[in-house]
NUVODREN-647818 format. One line per field, with one value per residue (C-alpha): x, y negated, z; residue in three letters. Coordinates in steps of 0.02 Angstrom, whole numbers. Example, Ala and Ser with C-alpha at 12.3 -4.5 7.8 and 13.67 -1.06 7.14 Angstrom:
NUVODREN-647818
X	(615, 684)
Y	(225, 53)
Z	(390, 357)
aa	(ALA, SER)
//
This chain:
NUVODREN-647818
X	(979, 1020, 1109, 1024, 1083, 985, 988, 906, 774, 745, 717, 593, 497, 488, 406, 303, 255, 289, 467, 531, 602, 777, 705, 599, 749, 845, 706, 689, 877, 873, 723, 807, 753, 648, 561, 524, 446, 340, 283, 237, 138, 31, -35, -177, -50, -19, -139, -271, -298, -435, -591, -686, -550, -568, -756, -739, -619, -681, -869, -903, -794, -922, -1048, -923, -1035, -920, -771, -657, -691, -662, -496, -440, -484, -390, -228, -246, -264, -116, -8, -75, -37, 129, 225, 121, 26, 110, 79, -106, -116, 5, -91, -253, -170, -109, -283, -358, -241, -282, -470, -486, -655, -696, -806, -829, -964, -1003, -1035, -1054, -907, -951, -975, -807, -720, -804, -718, -550, -589, -619, -443, -372, -459, -439, -298, -167, -281, -343, -359, -514, -600, -548, -620, -782, -789, -757, -897, -1016, -947, -1082, -957, -890, -1064, -1118, -951, -961, -1150, -1186, -1344, -1402, -1353, -1515, -1552, -1657, -1535, -1356, -1230, -1052, -957, -915, -889, -766, -665, -659, -560, -467, -412, -443, -385, -315, -266, -301, -162, 13, 155, 66, -86, -261, -320, -507, -636, -790, -894, -806, -853, -1034, -1043, -964, -1092, -1236, -1166, -1168, -1348, -1446, -1292, -1347, -1371, -1510, -1616, -1686, -1516, -1475, -1571, -1475, -1628, -1686, -1565, -1399, -1287, -1309, -1193, -1256, -1279, -1257, -1415, -1439, -1600, -1623, -1771, -1655, -1516, -1487, -1506, -1461, -1299, -1147, -980, -834, -648, -690, -805, -995, -1125, -1260, -1128, -1158, -1035, -944, -915, -839, -717, -670, -627, -534, -415, -363, -296, -108, -147, -214, -51, 48, -66, -58, 128, 166, 59, 147, 317, 271, 207, 333, 493, 523, 424, 359, 277, 95, -32, -103, 70, 86, 11, 157, 292, 377, 416, 576, 628, 545, 627, 555, 382, 398, 441, 287, 175, 231, 192, 21, -29, 70, -16, -188, -191, -132, -67, 21, 121, 168, 229, 329, 420, 440, 510, 632, 690, 860, 779, 692, 843, 964, 1048, 971, 795, 832, 769, 702, 527, 460, 361, 175, 105, 29, 201, 277, 145, 122, 306, 353, 218, 275, 455, 402, 292, 151, -37, -19, -162, -313, -288, -329, -241, -243, -357, -237, -96, -201, -234, -49, -86, -212, -98, 42, -72, -153, -329, -360, -532, -551, -435, -441, -523, -556, -377, -313, -163, -15, 135, 324, 396, 220, 195, 317, 291, 347, 195, 189, 377, 363, 222, 326, 481, 386, 286, 437, 545, 411, 377, 552, 628, 507, 607, 448, 396, 441, 523, 628, 684, 731, 836, 925, 961, 1023, 1144, 1209, 1223, 1302, 1440, 1584, 1654, 1542, 1607, 1514, 1533, 1469, 1322, 1268, 1294, 1206, 1056, 1046, 1044, 915, 800, 793, 963, 931, 1063, 1129, 1225, 1405, 1387, 1242, 1331, 1482, 1375, 1286, 1452, 1513, 1353, 1364, 1548, 1505, 1371, 1484, 1623, 1507, 1510, 1694, 1657, 1540, 1587, 1590, 1445, 1353, 1167, 1211, 1331, 1201, 1069, 1186, 1230, 1048, 1006, 1142, 1069, 893, 952, 1042, 887, 784, 903, 901, 712, 712, 827, 786, 842, 714, 576, 623, 576)
Y	(250, 64, -20, 82, 50, -105, -68, 99, 14, -114, 32, 110, -53, -83, 87, 103, -81, -236, -268, -346, -513, -519, -548, -391, -291, -349, -281, -118, -95, -100, 16, 148, 233, 377, 265, 141, 280, 329, 150, 133, 295, 232, 62, 75, 41, -134, -280, -314, -482, -590, -558, -704, -823, -757, -774, -952, -1006, -896, -890, -804, -656, -600, -563, -542, -639, -636, -551, -698, -680, -493, -510, -648, -548, -396, -491, -591, -433, -348, -500, -530, -350, -338, -374, -274, -135, -124, 61, 40, -78, 20, 183, 92, 29, 206, 282, 138, 192, 378, 359, 217, 130, -36, -188, -192, -61, -63, -251, -249, -328, -282, -100, -99, -175, -46, 87, 3, 2, 190, 207, 99, 199, 376, 360, 430, 566, 733, 748, 856, 724, 587, 680, 706, 521, 480, 596, 499, 329, 226, 138, 304, 380, 235, 227, 410, 422, 545, 446, 518, 695, 791, 975, 980, 869, 886, 749, 817, 653, 657, 846, 835, 688, 762, 907, 821, 657, 664, 832, 964, 888, 970, 1096, 1133, 1241, 1246, 1328, 1256, 1223, 1243, 1296, 1216, 1331, 1258, 1082, 1132, 1218, 1069, 954, 1064, 1071, 881, 858, 756, 656, 481, 300, 232, 142, 26, -59, -82, -243, -405, -518, -603, -563, -554, -406, -295, -144, 11, 166, 352, 456, 644, 704, 889, 902, 854, 977, 1135, 1280, 1419, 1517, 1443, 1519, 1403, 1444, 1629, 1614, 1631, 1563, 1433, 1296, 1114, 972, 1000, 1183, 1130, 1014, 1150, 1266, 1130, 1081, 1263, 1274, 1271, 1148, 1024, 1033, 1004, 863, 763, 796, 729, 576, 539, 564, 453, 313, 317, 394, 377, 346, 504, 527, 472, 590, 660, 731, 829, 989, 1012, 905, 976, 863, 763, 838, 1010, 1044, 884, 929, 1102, 1027, 916, 1060, 1164, 1022, 999, 1175, 1180, 1021, 1074, 941, 796, 647, 567, 726, 736, 556, 585, 726, 619, 464, 567, 675, 669, 646, 487, 416, 458, 319, 389, 349, 167, 44, 193, 122, -26, -136, -146, -322, -310, -269, -417, -540, -479, -441, -617, -698, -597, -646, -828, -815, -894, -867, -781, -893, -943, -1094, -1155, -1084, -898, -860, -941, -836, -678, -702, -668, -482, -493, -594, -466, -323, -258, -322, -263, -187, -171, -37, -11, 161, 304, 358, 203, 101, 173, 142, 139, 56, 34, -107, -208, -290, -458, -549, -471, -492, -680, -689, -593, -700, -864, -815, -764, -909, -1037, -964, -924, -1094, -1190, -1237, -1297, -1116, -1060, -899, -988, -1120, -986, -894, -1052, -1111, -938, -930, -1108, -1105, -933, -960, -1079, -1083, -1050, -973, -887, -714, -763, -860, -719, -579, -680, -713, -530, -476, -604, -561, -381, -308, -322, -252, -339, -254, -312, -395, -500, -536, -600, -716, -782, -808, -923, -1024, -1036, -1085, -1227, -1291, -1279, -1373, -1520, -1549, -1597, -1783, -1772, -1792, -1622, -1602, -1757, -1750, -1760, -1613, -1513, -1549, -1500, -1338, -1303, -1327, -1204, -1072, -1103, -1089, -927, -851, -909, -824, -663, -667, -690, -543, -374, -291, -385, -296, -131, -71)
Z	(991, 1007, 863, 728, 549, 495, 308, 348, 454, 317, 197, 318, 340, 152, 129, 288, 280, 178, 233, 393, 447, 517, 691, 675, 616, 770, 881, 786, 791, 980, 981, 872, 712, 778, 905, 766, 662, 811, 836, 653, 655, 799, 746, 871, 1009, 940, 967, 837, 754, 829, 725, 802, 741, 564, 569, 630, 492, 350, 372, 206, 256, 384, 247, 105, -11, -160, -241, -200, -14, -18, -109, 8, 164, 100, 70, 231, 336, 252, 288, 464, 513, 419, 579, 703, 615, 445, 415, 450, 302, 194, 216, 173, 14, -21, -8, -107, -247, -230, -203, -327, -312, -394, -375, -564, -538, -353, -350, -162, -73, 106, 60, -29, 122, 233, 127, 155, 342, 329, 258, 399, 534, 466, 340, 460, 526, 464, 275, 290, 397, 278, 128, 223, 266, 83, 27, 139, 92, 4, -110, -172, -188, -298, -392, -444, -462, -323, -287, -454, -406, -378, -354, -512, -610, -547, -586, -592, -581, -396, -393, -537, -472, -297, -371, -513, -435, -248, -183, -302, -467, -635, -610, -547, -612, -781, -699, -683, -506, -535, -663, -737, -628, -476, -534, -558, -390, -303, -383, -327, -150, -138, -198, -73, -17, -64, -10, 99, -30, 102, 114, -71, -107, -79, -79, 30, 173, 81, 50, 201, 205, 117, 225, 193, 191, 176, 94, 136, 17, -127, -82, -184, -60, -182, -172, -259, -308, -275, -279, -274, -124, -130, -11, 17, 23, 63, 35, 199, 154, -13, 75, 199, 54, -42, 97, 120, -57, -90, -230, -101, -5, -165, -222, -60, -39, -213, -182, -18, -99, -247, -135, 7, -65, -252, -410, -493, -663, -672, -594, -759, -798, -636, -705, -824, -740, -585, -437, -445, -277, -260, -92, -18, -82, -7, 163, 156, 99, 247, 367, 287, 338, 501, 563, 502, 365, 473, 373, 523, 551, 367, 370, 528, 440, 284, 371, 477, 331, 249, 79, 138, 228, 88, -8, -167, -103, -66, -195, -295, -310, -407, -289, -321, -342, -167, -98, -189, -128, 50, 74, 22, 130, 280, 253, 247, 401, 303, 325, 493, 549, 443, 333, 159, 8, 44, -105, -228, -157, -157, -343, -369, -353, -494, -606, -580, -631, -472, -452, -274, -242, -430, -502, -690, -676, -557, -593, -504, -558, -650, -540, -553, -707, -777, -652, -757, -925, -994, -926, -753, -730, -760, -633, -505, -528, -524, -370, -267, -327, -284, -113, -56, -98, 14, 168, 253, 274, 451, 391, 261, 384, 511, 381, 323, 501, 553, 408, 425, 615, 620, 493, 528, 352, 203, 44, -100, -23, 149, 75, -41, 86, 220, 107, 53, 234, 290, 144, 203, 160, -26, -143, -298, -437, -437, -607, -546, -384, -480, -586, -433, -342, -481, -467, -277, -285, -403, -286, -133, -222, -251, -63, -70, -68, 82, 264, 347, 467, 403, 363, 178, 195, 289, 156, 14, 102, 139, -45, -90, 26, -38, -218, -177, -97, -246, -367, -266, -261, -450, -481, -554, -393, -288, -385, -302, -129)
aa	(UNK, UNK, UNK, UNK, UNK, UNK, UNK, UNK, UNK, UNK, UNK, UNK, UNK, UNK, UNK, UNK, UNK, UNK, UNK, UNK, UNK, UNK, UNK, UNK, UNK, UNK, UNK, UNK, UNK, UNK, UNK, UNK, UNK, UNK, UNK, UNK, UNK, UNK, UNK, UNK, UNK, UNK, UNK, UNK, UNK, UNK, UNK, UNK, UNK, UNK, UNK, UNK, UNK, UNK, UNK, UNK, UNK, UNK, UNK, UNK, UNK, UNK, UNK, UNK, UNK, UNK, UNK, UNK, UNK, UNK, UNK, UNK, UNK, UNK, UNK, UNK, UNK, UNK, UNK, UNK, UNK, UNK, UNK, UNK, UNK, UNK, UNK, UNK, UNK, UNK, UNK, UNK, UNK, UNK, UNK, UNK, UNK, UNK, UNK, UNK, UNK, UNK, UNK, UNK, UNK, UNK, UNK, UNK, UNK, UNK, UNK, UNK, UNK, UNK, UNK, UNK, UNK, UNK, UNK, UNK, UNK, UNK, UNK, UNK, UNK, UNK, UNK, UNK, UNK, UNK, UNK, UNK, UNK, UNK, UNK, UNK, UNK, UNK, UNK, UNK, UNK, UNK, UNK, UNK, UNK, UNK, UNK, UNK, UNK, UNK, UNK, UNK, UNK, UNK, UNK, UNK, UNK, UNK, UNK, UNK, UNK, UNK, UNK, UNK, UNK, UNK, UNK, UNK, UNK, UNK, UNK, UNK, UNK, UNK, UNK, UNK, UNK, UNK, UNK, UNK, UNK, UNK, UNK, UNK, UNK, UNK, UNK, UNK, UNK, UNK, UNK, UNK, UNK, UNK, UNK, UNK, UNK, UNK, UNK, UNK, UNK, UNK, UNK, UNK, UNK, UNK, UNK, UNK, UNK, UNK, UNK, UNK, UNK, UNK, UNK, UNK, UNK, UNK, UNK, UNK, UNK, UNK, UNK, UNK, UNK, UNK, UNK, UNK, UNK, UNK, UNK, UNK, UNK, UNK, UNK, UNK, UNK, UNK, UNK, UNK, UNK, UNK, UNK, UNK, UNK, UNK, UNK, UNK, UNK, UNK, UNK, UNK, UNK, UNK, UNK, UNK, UNK, UNK, UNK, UNK, UNK, UNK, UNK, UNK, UNK, UNK, UNK, UNK, UNK, UNK, UNK, UNK, UNK, UNK, UNK, UNK, UNK, UNK, UNK, UNK, UNK, UNK, UNK, UNK, UNK, UNK, UNK, UNK, UNK, UNK, UNK, UNK, UNK, UNK, UNK, UNK, UNK, UNK, UNK, UNK, UNK, UNK, UNK, UNK, UNK, UNK, UNK, UNK, UNK, UNK, UNK, UNK, UNK, UNK, UNK, UNK, UNK, UNK, UNK, UNK, UNK, UNK, UNK, UNK, UNK, UNK, UNK, UNK, UNK, UNK, UNK, UNK, UNK, UNK, UNK, UNK, UNK, UNK, UNK, UNK, UNK, UNK, UNK, UNK, UNK, UNK, UNK, UNK, UNK, UNK, UNK, UNK, UNK, UNK, UNK, UNK, UNK, UNK, UNK, UNK, UNK, UNK, UNK, UNK, UNK, UNK, UNK, UNK, UNK, UNK, UNK, UNK, UNK, UNK, UNK, UNK, UNK, UNK, UNK, UNK, UNK, UNK, UNK, UNK, UNK, UNK, UNK, UNK, UNK, UNK, UNK, UNK, UNK, UNK, UNK, UNK, UNK, UNK, UNK, UNK, UNK, UNK, UNK, UNK, UNK, UNK, UNK, UNK, UNK, UNK, UNK, UNK, UNK, UNK, UNK, UNK, UNK, UNK, UNK, UNK, UNK, UNK, UNK, UNK, UNK, UNK, UNK, UNK, UNK, UNK, UNK, UNK, UNK, UNK, UNK, UNK, UNK, UNK, UNK, UNK, UNK, UNK, UNK, UNK, UNK, UNK, UNK, UNK, UNK, UNK, UNK, UNK, UNK, UNK, UNK, UNK, UNK, UNK, UNK, UNK, UNK, UNK, UNK, UNK, UNK, UNK, UNK, UNK, UNK, UNK, UNK, UNK, UNK, UNK, UNK, UNK, UNK, UNK, UNK, UNK, UNK)
//
């Protein structure tokens, strides 16, 4: 339906992506809400970035020789795709949080980036297939020691985390979701799933990607009892049983709700803490089974639901550092093409508390209000204020020109409302809006001695708009998506 509510679309793009420019919101408004959701859910229909250009400008990315290059590539891709394939990058970020794997142990940048590519390519697909891909992912195998999981000496690390953190959770409704016997059987079923040793060494040819290898002679062929079923199970059988569990539906539904709708308690509390919106979780659980574990179908239901579109859900999530950094870069139109300086910008995520490709533990990052402390808040405010007040940035210049050229008579209300709209239909509390209005009025009054329409008048007005956007970007409200 043409003319779709732009604040609603801005809400959708903040959650399914990293926000949207005012030009993008104009296009999506003409497209309509449901058609926009459909476009977002099918990123493969949009053009890809030119890989040969990246390899030409960022030679070290091809081999991912160091952590700096891997971090830079991750942020660059998120920003480059923010306007064309935003959900592809957002779902990769989502699974990176759920299936937390880190360079602190893996120490192999290319293999880590290959895991992120797995999330890009399969993150919107079937959950069963994604878990199977994860079980064969060399970064995960090394991260959780499955390369040390042998039939005569089982290692339970991967088997335990598969159940506890990646698919079922410890429990739900005050009940436990699995037993120690289930963990042991899962570990035995994944014996022989390892890494090709021939590809581990980095000398003399550099860090070539690790490969999955199955060693049948190292696989436990005895019967195993898992989730009440007994048989000569292998890893694939375990995953088939896992995804059929009601706990898997609840676990994935709560994760999707927590990431895309509203902040929930941290994952370890889920066993004893009911969902904030049980009815919404029930809807997602039903779609999980109806669609045969399809994440794209679950997100389609989520984005089109009343609970997602409700006013209560808007600005109900604290932005992650990646959302702050990439969302701001996208708004500015910066780093859409390779150039110097992207690494310094990418470090902003780390300084704000989210060291991409290097989560603090297998549990991932704690989200919601735990993103914010006195140090990280200063980093957030300074980053946004510095970036958003640079009129040389194409996105900033476009916003300033649009506001100045589209308003015949500027007053504090029109300046503030115009900036809020151009920055993505941000909301300010009335108290903050009143304080800002006094500041804007004072700046506008200083133009009284200037000739209307003169270059000096234009510059003074431009400075007022830039200052207003800077203040909005520095506000508490801007920290919410």
